[in-house]
C-alpha positions in Angstrom: 103.4 80.7 120.4 99.7 81.3 119.4 99.0 77.5 119.0 100.6 76.9 122.5 98.5 79.6 124.1 95.3 78.3 122.5 96.0 74.8 123.7 96.6 76.0 127.3 93.3 77.9 127.2 91.6 74.7 125.9 93.1 72.6 128.7 92.1 75.0 131.5 88.4 75.4 130.4 88.0 71.6 130.3 88.6 71.2 134.0 85.6 69.5 135.6 83.5 71.9 137.6 80.1 73.7 137.3 81.6 76.7 135.5 80.6 77.4 131.9 83.0 78.9 129.4 82.8 80.5 126.0 85.8 81.5 123.8 85.6 84.2 121.2 88.4 85.1 118.7 89.0 88.0 116.5 92.0 89.0 114.2 92.8 92.3 112.5 95.8 94.0 111.0 97.1 97.5 111.0 98.2 98.2 107.4 99.4 101.7 106.5 97.9 103.0 109.8 94.4 101.7 109.0 92.6 98.7 110.6 91.3 95.8 108.5 89.4 92.7 109.7 91.3 89.4 108.9 88.3 87.2 109.5 85.7 88.9 107.4 84.4 87.0 104.4 86.7 87.1 101.3 84.9 89.9 99.5 85.8 93.5 98.6 84.1 94.6 101.8 86.9 92.9 103.8 89.2 95.7 102.8 87.0 98.4 104.2 89.0 100.1 107.0 87.4 99.8 110.5 87.2 102.5 113.2 88.7 102.4 116.7 86.2 104.3 118.8 84.6 104.6 122.3 81.7 102.4 123.2 78.3 104.0 123.4 77.8 104.8 127.1 81.3 103.8 128.0 83.7 106.6 126.9 86.7 105.1 128.7 86.4 101.8 126.7 87.3 101.6 123.1 86.8 98.8 120.6 87.4 98.2 116.9 84.0 98.7 115.5 82.3 96.1 113.3 85.0 93.5 114.0 84.0 90.0 113.3 84.1 87.7 116.4 84.2 83.9 115.9 83.1 81.5 118.7 85.4 78.5 119.0 84.6 75.3 120.9 87.7 73.2 120.3 91.4 73.7 119.9 91.2 72.6 116.2 88.6 75.4 115.6 90.9 78.0 117.2 93.9 76.9 115.1 91.7 77.0 111.9 90.8 80.6 112.8 94.4 81.5 113.3 95.3 79.9 109.9 92.5 81.8 108.1 93.6 85.1 109.6 97.3 84.6 108.8 96.3 83.7 105.2 94.4 87.0 104.8 97.3 89.1 106.3 99.1 91.3 103.8 102.5 90.1 102.7 104.9 91.2 100.0 108.3 90.5 98.5 111.2 92.8 99.4 115.0 92.7 98.8 115.4 91.3 102.3 112.5 88.8 102.4 110.4 87.0 99.8 107.4 86.9 102.2 107.6 90.0 104.3 104.7 91.0 106.6 103.4 94.4 105.6 101.2 94.9 108.6 101.0 94.5 112.4 98.6 91.7 113.4 96.4 91.7 116.5 94.9 88.4 117.8 92.2 88.8 120.5 91.1 85.8 122.6 88.2 86.5 124.9 87.1 84.0 127.5 83.6 84.3 129.0 83.0 82.6 132.3 79.7 81.9 134.1 80.3 80.8 137.7 78.1 77.8 138.7 74.6 77.8 137.3 74.0 81.5 137.9 73.9 82.9 134.3 73.3 86.5 135.5 76.9 86.6 137.0 79.6 86.3 134.4 83.1 87.5 133.8 85.2 88.0 130.8 88.9 88.5 130.2 90.7 89.3 126.9 94.2 88.3 125.9 95.6 90.4 123.0 98.7 89.2 121.2 100.5 91.4 118.7 102.7 90.2 115.9 104.8 93.1 114.9 106.1 93.7 111.3 109.8 94.2 111.3 111.5 97.6 110.8 113.1 98.1 107.4 116.2 99.9 106.0 115.4 101.1 102.5 119.0 100.3 101.4 118.7 96.6 102.4 115.0 96.1 101.5 115.4 97.8 98.1 111.8 98.8 98.1 109.9 101.3 96.0 106.4 102.5 95.3 103.8 100.7 97.5 106.4 98.6 99.3 108.4 101.8 100.2 105.2 103.5 101.6 104.4 100.4 103.6 107.9 100.3 105.1 107.6 104.0 106.0 104.3 103.4 107.9 105.8 100.3 109.7 108.9 102.2 110.8 107.0 105.2 112.0 104.5 103.1 114.0 107.4 101.2 115.7 109.2 104.4 116.5 106.0 105.8 118.1 105.5 102.6 120.1 109.0 102.7 121.4 108.7 106.3 122.5 105.4 105.5 124.3 106.8 102.5 126.0 109.8 104.5 127.3 107.4 107.1 128.6 105.2 104.5 130.3 108.2 102.9 131.9 109.7 106.2 133.1 106.3 107.2 134.6 104.9 103.8 135.6 103.0 105.2 138.6 101.5 108.0 136.5 98.5 106.9 134.4 98.7 110.1 132.4 101.6 108.6 130.4 99.1 106.1 128.9 96.8 109.0 128.1 99.6 110.8 126.3 100.3 107.7 124.2 96.6 107.4 123.3 96.9 110.8 121.7 99.7 109.7 119.4 98.9 110.1 115.7 99.7 106.4 115.0 96.5 104.2 115.2 98.8 101.2 115.9 100.2 102.9 119.0 96.7 103.8 120.2 95.6 100.2 119.9 98.6 98.9 121.7 98.6 101.4 124.5 94.9 100.8 125.1 95.8 97.1 125.6 98.3 98.1 128.3 95.7 99.9 130.4 
């Protein structure tokens, strides 16, 4: 799906007109309820957890702080970014799968548009795609130690997300339901619910 979406964005921004476009990508994972940059350089610093906090001067807007953003100019570059992020994502072997995703992965594609030649007036829109790690049954996965702890975090985050989505659906006209979800102890749920706003 991700390559298809990237190709559609590339096709649309190449349409002949006076508009100017810029595309920025970022990728991060939520592992054991902590955020890690998947596009940071391959050093020990890459595994430093990042914070999800309000922007300075914009308390209603939250971002993942210090997240690396990569400018892409072609479809090939976008696919290379996706491949690099997927390679850095945490995987592990379980009794159910020899290459099991141990984290939820977020891909953000932001398109900046300048209408005509007026560079002072620009717009941006962000598409966030989430690749969920699958829930696990300990009996089937036969996990222990770190793998067991990872599965526990995955299951808890998926349960919290399901509860928040049910609440949001039942109260679709009440924005307070999203606020309740944002107070959930799961950082994954906070990130996901913020994207739904």
